[in-house]
Biopython code that builds the backbone (N, CA, C, O; Angstrom):
import numpy as np
from Bio.PDB.StructureBuilder import StructureBuilder

atoms = [
    (1, "UNK", "N", (80.771, 104.514, 102.228)),
    (1, "UNK", "CA", (80.198, 105.723, 101.953)),
    (1, "UNK", "C", (81.301, 106.794, 102.064)),
    (1, "UNK", "O", (82.035, 106.822, 103.052)),
    (2, "UNK", "N", (81.416, 107.653, 101.080)),
    (2, "UNK", "CA", (82.408, 108.705, 101.146)),
    (2, "UNK", "C", (81.960, 109.819, 102.098)),
    (2, "UNK", "O", (80.784, 109.915, 102.446)),
    (3, "UNK", "N", (82.935, 110.675, 102.519)),
    (3, "UNK", "CA", (82.520, 111.785, 103.422)),
    (3, "UNK", "C", (81.454, 112.676, 102.760)),
    (3, "UNK", "O", (80.562, 113.152, 103.463)),
    (4, "UNK", "N", (81.505, 112.919, 101.450)),
    (4, "UNK", "CA", (80.463, 113.707, 100.811)),
    (4, "UNK", "C", (79.110, 113.040, 100.858)),
    (4, "UNK", "O", (78.116, 113.713, 101.131)),
    (5, "UNK", "N", (79.025, 111.732, 100.601)),
    (5, "UNK", "CA", (77.793, 111.078, 100.702)),
    (5, "UNK", "C", (77.253, 111.050, 102.139)),
    (5, "UNK", "O", (76.050, 111.187, 102.359)),
    (6, "UNK", "N", (78.144, 110.872, 103.098)),
    (6, "UNK", "CA", (77.712, 110.936, 104.541)),
    (6, "UNK", "C", (77.156, 112.304, 104.845)),
    (6, "UNK", "O", (76.106, 112.418, 105.477)),
    (7, "UNK", "N", (77.855, 113.374, 104.399)),
    (7, "UNK", "CA", (77.455, 114.711, 104.707)),
    (7, "UNK", "C", (76.092, 115.015, 104.044)),
    (7, "UNK", "O", (75.269, 115.705, 104.646)),
    (8, "UNK", "N", (75.849, 114.534, 102.866)),
    (8, "UNK", "CA", (74.563, 114.819, 102.150)),
    (8, "UNK", "C", (73.435, 113.993, 102.647)),
    (8, "UNK", "O", (72.289, 114.418, 102.499)),
    (9, "UNK", "N", (73.664, 112.798, 103.249)),
    (9, "UNK", "CA", (72.582, 111.866, 103.535)),
    (9, "UNK", "C", (72.216, 111.931, 105.036)),
    (9, "UNK", "O", (71.260, 111.266, 105.436)),
    (10, "UNK", "N", (72.947, 112.714, 105.902)),
    (10, "UNK", "CA", (72.719, 112.724, 107.276)),
    (10, "UNK", "C", (72.352, 114.107, 107.697)),
    (10, "UNK", "O", (72.726, 115.072, 107.031)),
    (11, "UNK", "N", (71.624, 114.242, 108.792)),
    (11, "UNK", "CA", (71.298, 115.545, 109.340)),
    (11, "UNK", "C", (72.540, 116.273, 109.825)),
    (11, "UNK", "O", (73.575, 115.680, 110.132)),
    (12, "UNK", "N", (72.385, 117.563, 109.875)),
    (12, "UNK", "CA", (73.493, 118.395, 110.430)),
    (12, "UNK", "C", (73.863, 117.942, 111.820)),
    (12, "UNK", "O", (75.041, 117.915, 112.174)),
    (13, "UNK", "N", (72.862, 117.582, 112.622)),
    (13, "UNK", "CA", (73.208, 117.154, 114.000)),
    (13, "UNK", "C", (74.016, 115.839, 113.997)),
    (13, "UNK", "O", (74.953, 115.693, 114.783)),
    (14, "UNK", "N", (73.668, 114.904, 113.139)),
    (14, "UNK", "CA", (74.404, 113.622, 113.059)),
    (14, "UNK", "C", (75.833, 113.901, 112.544)),
    (14, "UNK", "O", (76.802, 113.359, 113.077)),
    (15, "UNK", "N", (75.948, 114.701, 111.563)),
    (15, "UNK", "CA", (77.273, 115.035, 110.983)),
    (15, "UNK", "C", (78.104, 115.634, 112.099)),
    (15, "UNK", "O", (79.235, 115.198, 112.313)),
    (16, "UNK", "N", (77.565, 116.656, 112.843)),
    (16, "UNK", "CA", (78.248, 117.323, 113.937)),
    (16, "UNK", "C", (78.661, 116.343, 115.031)),
    (16, "UNK", "O", (79.764, 116.448, 115.567)),
    (17, "UNK", "N", (77.781, 115.384, 115.371)),
    (17, "UNK", "CA", (78.104, 114.325, 116.386)),
    (17, "UNK", "C", (79.272, 113.537, 115.919)),
    (17, "UNK", "O", (80.204, 113.309, 116.689)),
    (18, "UNK", "N", (79.265, 113.128, 114.741)),
    (18, "UNK", "CA", (80.366, 112.191, 114.201)),
    (18, "UNK", "C", (81.657, 113.036, 114.159)),
    (18, "UNK", "O", (82.718, 112.578, 114.584)),
    (19, "UNK", "N", (81.558, 114.218, 113.665)),
    (19, "UNK", "CA", (82.778, 115.064, 113.566)),
    (19, "UNK", "C", (83.399, 115.260, 114.998)),
    (19, "UNK", "O", (84.600, 115.088, 115.202)),
    (20, "UNK", "N", (82.522, 115.623, 115.962)),
    (20, "UNK", "CA", (83.032, 115.894, 117.299)),
    (20, "UNK", "C", (83.548, 114.633, 117.921)),
    (20, "UNK", "O", (84.564, 114.681, 118.614)),
    (21, "UNK", "N", (82.896, 113.481, 117.710)),
    (21, "UNK", "CA", (83.414, 112.199, 118.260)),
    (21, "UNK", "C", (84.768, 111.833, 117.654)),
    (21, "UNK", "O", (85.577, 111.150, 118.282)),
    (22, "UNK", "N", (84.993, 112.281, 116.469)),
    (22, "UNK", "CA", (86.268, 112.067, 115.808)),
    (22, "UNK", "C", (87.340, 113.069, 116.169)),
    (22, "UNK", "O", (88.488, 112.938, 115.744)),
    (23, "UNK", "N", (86.969, 114.085, 116.962)),
    (23, "UNK", "CA", (87.929, 115.030, 117.433)),
    (23, "UNK", "C", (88.106, 116.250, 116.447)),
    (23, "UNK", "O", (89.149, 116.904, 116.434)),
    (24, "UNK", "N", (87.081, 116.511, 115.658)),
    (24, "UNK", "CA", (87.146, 117.663, 114.746)),
    (24, "UNK", "C", (85.841, 118.412, 114.888)),
    (24, "UNK", "O", (85.078, 118.154, 115.819)),
    (25, "UNK", "N", (85.572, 119.331, 113.985)),
    (25, "UNK", "CA", (84.270, 120.043, 114.016)),
    (25, "UNK", "C", (83.559, 119.982, 112.673)),
    (25, "UNK", "O", (84.127, 119.575, 111.660)),
    (26, "UNK", "N", (82.312, 120.394, 112.698)),
    (26, "UNK", "CA", (81.522, 120.202, 111.447)),
    (26, "UNK", "C", (82.120, 121.054, 110.307)),
    (26, "UNK", "O", (82.063, 120.649, 109.146)),
    (27, "UNK", "N", (82.676, 122.197, 110.622)),
    (27, "UNK", "CA", (83.259, 123.003, 109.551)),
    (27, "UNK", "C", (84.456, 122.296, 108.896)),
    (27, "UNK", "O", (84.558, 122.257, 107.670)),
    (28, "UNK", "N", (85.314, 121.768, 109.674)),
    (28, "UNK", "CA", (86.387, 120.941, 109.094)),
    (28, "UNK", "C", (85.913, 119.762, 108.303)),
    (28, "UNK", "O", (86.446, 119.471, 107.232)),
    (29, "UNK", "N", (84.891, 119.061, 108.826)),
    (29, "UNK", "CA", (84.386, 117.896, 108.159)),
    (29, "UNK", "C", (83.693, 118.385, 106.819)),
    (29, "UNK", "O", (83.812, 117.679, 105.818)),
    (30, "UNK", "N", (83.024, 119.488, 106.766)),
    (30, "UNK", "CA", (82.475, 120.033, 105.577)),
    (30, "UNK", "C", (83.553, 120.294, 104.577)),
    (30, "UNK", "O", (83.380, 119.970, 103.402)),
    (31, "UNK", "N", (84.618, 120.843, 104.967)),
    (31, "UNK", "CA", (85.748, 121.112, 104.097)),
    (31, "UNK", "C", (86.259, 119.778, 103.423)),
    (31, "UNK", "O", (86.570, 119.726, 102.233)),
    (32, "UNK", "N", (86.318, 118.722, 104.277)),
    (32, "UNK", "CA", (86.767, 117.436, 103.741)),
    (32, "UNK", "C", (85.794, 116.860, 102.843)),
    (32, "UNK", "O", (86.156, 116.323, 101.796)),
    (33, "UNK", "N", (84.514, 116.941, 103.203)),
    (33, "UNK", "CA", (83.425, 116.268, 102.423)),
    (33, "UNK", "C", (83.060, 116.946, 101.149)),
    (33, "UNK", "O", (82.858, 116.277, 100.136)),
    (34, "UNK", "N", (82.966, 118.257, 101.153)),
    (34, "UNK", "CA", (82.459, 119.002, 99.991)),
    (34, "UNK", "C", (83.566, 119.603, 99.105)),
    (34, "UNK", "O", (83.359, 119.779, 97.904)),
    (35, "UNK", "N", (84.725, 119.917, 99.677)),
    (35, "UNK", "CA", (85.714, 120.671, 98.930)),
    (35, "UNK", "C", (87.058, 119.891, 98.799)),
    (35, "UNK", "O", (88.084, 120.476, 98.450)),
    (36, "UNK", "N", (87.033, 118.634, 99.071)),
    (36, "UNK", "CA", (88.215, 117.838, 98.894)),
    (36, "UNK", "C", (89.339, 118.155, 99.812)),
    (36, "UNK", "O", (90.512, 118.015, 99.464)),
    (37, "UNK", "N", (88.971, 118.591, 101.014)),
    (37, "UNK", "CA", (90.021, 118.955, 101.974)),
    (37, "UNK", "C", (90.852, 117.645, 102.364)),
    (37, "UNK", "O", (90.311, 116.541, 102.438)),
    (38, "UNK", "N", (92.090, 117.840, 102.586)),
    (38, "UNK", "CA", (92.932, 116.696, 102.968)),
    (38, "UNK", "C", (92.631, 116.193, 104.394)),
    (38, "UNK", "O", (92.320, 116.953, 105.311)),
    (39, "UNK", "N", (92.740, 114.943, 104.505)),
    (39, "UNK", "CA", (92.565, 114.308, 105.814)),
    (39, "UNK", "C", (93.731, 113.300, 106.063)),
    (39, "UNK", "O", (94.082, 112.493, 105.201)),
    (40, "UNK", "N", (94.302, 113.395, 107.281)),
    (40, "UNK", "CA", (95.343, 112.495, 107.632)),
    (40, "UNK", "C", (94.783, 111.117, 107.999)),
    (40, "UNK", "O", (93.580, 110.968, 108.211)),
    (41, "UNK", "N", (95.614, 110.169, 108.067)),
    (41, "UNK", "CA", (95.175, 108.795, 108.371)),
    (41, "UNK", "C", (94.605, 108.617, 109.782)),
    (41, "UNK", "O", (93.698, 107.816, 110.007)),
    (42, "UNK", "N", (95.165, 109.388, 110.728)),
    (42, "UNK", "CA", (94.631, 109.270, 112.058)),
    (42, "UNK", "C", (93.269, 109.830, 112.196)),
    (42, "UNK", "O", (92.432, 109.237, 112.877)),
    (43, "UNK", "N", (93.000, 110.944, 111.585)),
    (43, "UNK", "CA", (91.649, 111.540, 111.564)),
    (43, "UNK", "C", (90.706, 110.668, 110.768)),
    (43, "UNK", "O", (89.554, 110.492, 111.164)),
    (44, "UNK", "N", (91.164, 110.111, 109.646)),
    (44, "UNK", "CA", (90.364, 109.214, 108.823)),
    (44, "UNK", "C", (89.899, 108.013, 109.682)),
    (44, "UNK", "O", (88.726, 107.638, 109.653)),
    (45, "UNK", "N", (90.812, 107.438, 110.422)),
    (45, "UNK", "CA", (90.474, 106.335, 111.249)),
    (45, "UNK", "C", (89.437, 106.627, 112.312)),
    (45, "UNK", "O", (88.556, 105.812, 112.585)),
    (46, "UNK", "N", (89.561, 107.840, 112.925)),
    (46, "UNK", "CA", (88.666, 108.248, 113.935)),
    (46, "UNK", "C", (87.271, 108.538, 113.308)),
    (46, "UNK", "O", (86.235, 108.246, 113.904)),
    (47, "UNK", "N", (87.286, 109.107, 112.117)),
    (47, "UNK", "CA", (85.928, 109.302, 111.396)),
    (47, "UNK", "C", (85.259, 108.013, 111.105)),
    (47, "UNK", "O", (84.044, 107.897, 111.261)),
    (48, "UNK", "N", (86.068, 106.959, 110.655)),
    (48, "UNK", "CA", (85.490, 105.670, 110.411)),
    (48, "UNK", "C", (84.860, 105.074, 111.663)),
    (48, "UNK", "O", (83.775, 104.496, 111.608)),
    (49, "UNK", "N", (85.532, 105.217, 112.768)),
    (49, "UNK", "CA", (85.094, 104.652, 113.999)),
    (49, "UNK", "C", (83.819, 105.468, 114.535)),
    (49, "UNK", "O", (82.847, 104.887, 115.017)),
    (50, "UNK", "N", (83.898, 106.752, 114.421)),
    (50, "UNK", "CA", (82.798, 107.577, 114.894)),
    (50, "UNK", "C", (81.548, 107.414, 114.046)),
    (50, "UNK", "O", (80.440, 107.618, 114.544)),
    (51, "UNK", "N", (81.701, 107.047, 112.758)),
    (51, "UNK", "CA", (80.503, 106.824, 111.924)),
    (51, "UNK", "C", (80.054, 105.421, 112.009)),
    (51, "UNK", "O", (79.169, 105.023, 111.252)),
    (52, "UNK", "N", (80.627, 104.613, 112.915)),
    (52, "UNK", "CA", (80.302, 103.169, 113.062)),
    (52, "UNK", "C", (80.482, 102.457, 111.731)),
    (52, "UNK", "O", (79.647, 101.631, 111.361)),
    (53, "UNK", "N", (81.521, 102.749, 111.025)),
    (53, "UNK", "CA", (81.860, 102.070, 109.781)),
    (53, "UNK", "C", (81.065, 102.499, 108.583)),
    (53, "UNK", "O", (81.262, 101.935, 107.506)),
    (54, "UNK", "N", (80.163, 103.478, 108.702)),
    (54, "UNK", "CA", (79.398, 103.971, 107.555)),
    (54, "UNK", "C", (80.318, 104.550, 106.495)),
    (54, "UNK", "O", (80.100, 104.387, 105.295)),
    (55, "UNK", "N", (81.396, 105.261, 106.992)),
    (55, "UNK", "CA", (82.497, 105.685, 106.081)),
    (55, "UNK", "C", (83.645, 104.808, 106.367)),
    (55, "UNK", "O", (84.035, 104.616, 107.519)),
    (56, "UNK", "N", (84.210, 104.254, 105.293)),
    (56, "UNK", "CA", (85.388, 103.378, 105.473)),
    (56, "UNK", "C", (86.670, 104.211, 105.324)),
    (56, "UNK", "O", (86.665, 105.266, 104.691)),
    (57, "UNK", "N", (87.739, 103.729, 105.903)),
    (57, "UNK", "CA", (89.032, 104.356, 105.884)),
    (57, "UNK", "C", (89.357, 104.708, 104.388)),
    (57, "UNK", "O", (89.703, 105.841, 104.053)),
    (58, "UNK", "N", (89.233, 103.738, 103.578)),
    (58, "UNK", "CA", (89.622, 103.903, 102.163)),
    (58, "UNK", "C", (88.764, 104.969, 101.448)),
    (58, "UNK", "O", (89.290, 105.739, 100.645)),
    (59, "UNK", "N", (87.454, 105.020, 101.733)),
    (59, "UNK", "CA", (86.535, 105.986, 101.186)),
    (59, "UNK", "C", (86.930, 107.416, 101.662)),
    (59, "UNK", "O", (86.819, 108.394, 100.924)),
    (60, "UNK", "N", (87.373, 107.477, 102.872)),
    (60, "UNK", "CA", (87.711, 108.806, 103.471)),
    (60, "UNK", "C", (89.039, 109.292, 102.787)),
    (60, "UNK", "O", (89.133, 110.430, 102.328)),
    (61, "UNK", "N", (89.979, 108.449, 102.745)),
    (61, "UNK", "CA", (91.289, 108.809, 102.251)),
    (61, "UNK", "C", (91.283, 108.964, 100.720)),
    (61, "UNK", "O", (92.011, 109.823, 100.222)),
    (62, "UNK", "N", (90.535, 108.215, 99.970)),
    (62, "UNK", "CA", (90.540, 108.227, 98.538)),
    (62, "UNK", "C", (89.173, 108.335, 97.983)),
    (62, "UNK", "O", (88.758, 107.419, 97.272)),
    (63, "UNK", "N", (88.400, 109.408, 98.250)),
    (63, "UNK", "CA", (87.013, 109.497, 97.804)),
    (63, "UNK", "C", (86.872, 109.521, 96.258)),
    (63, "UNK", "O", (85.826, 109.144, 95.729)),
    (64, "UNK", "N", (87.860, 109.936, 95.586)),
    (64, "UNK", "CA", (87.736, 110.058, 94.109)),
    (64, "UNK", "C", (87.710, 108.628, 93.470)),
    (64, "UNK", "O", (87.329, 108.482, 92.309)),
    (65, "UNK", "N", (88.084, 107.670, 94.171)),
    (65, "UNK", "CA", (88.017, 106.222, 93.685)),
    (65, "UNK", "C", (86.597, 105.644, 93.774)),
    (65, "UNK", "O", (86.351, 104.538, 93.293)),
    (66, "UNK", "N", (85.689, 106.366, 94.371)),
    (66, "UNK", "CA", (84.350, 105.793, 94.603)),
    (66, "UNK", "C", (83.281, 106.641, 93.933)),
    (66, "UNK", "O", (82.096, 106.319, 94.016)),
]
sb = StructureBuilder()
sb.init_structure("model")
sb.init_model(0)
sb.init_chain("A")
sb.init_seg("    ")
for serial, (resi, resn, name, xyz) in enumerate(atoms, 1):
    if name == "N":
        sb.init_residue(resn, " ", resi, " ")
    sb.init_atom(name, np.array(xyz, "f"), 0.0, 1.0, " ", f" {name:<3s}", serial, name[0])
structure = sb.get_structure()
């Protein structure tokens, strides 16, 4: 699941929980998910882990491929 799909399919509370668990905030995650904000590999890995694998590293880093 791409960050955009995750953002659109989950509640604001769930998105905020995943973002915070990954060491960022919901506003930064919204920028990544909806506006193509850049994400580094370390944050991408933390987002993958915080989402329990719902978002994969590849989908986070290369959402245009999906």
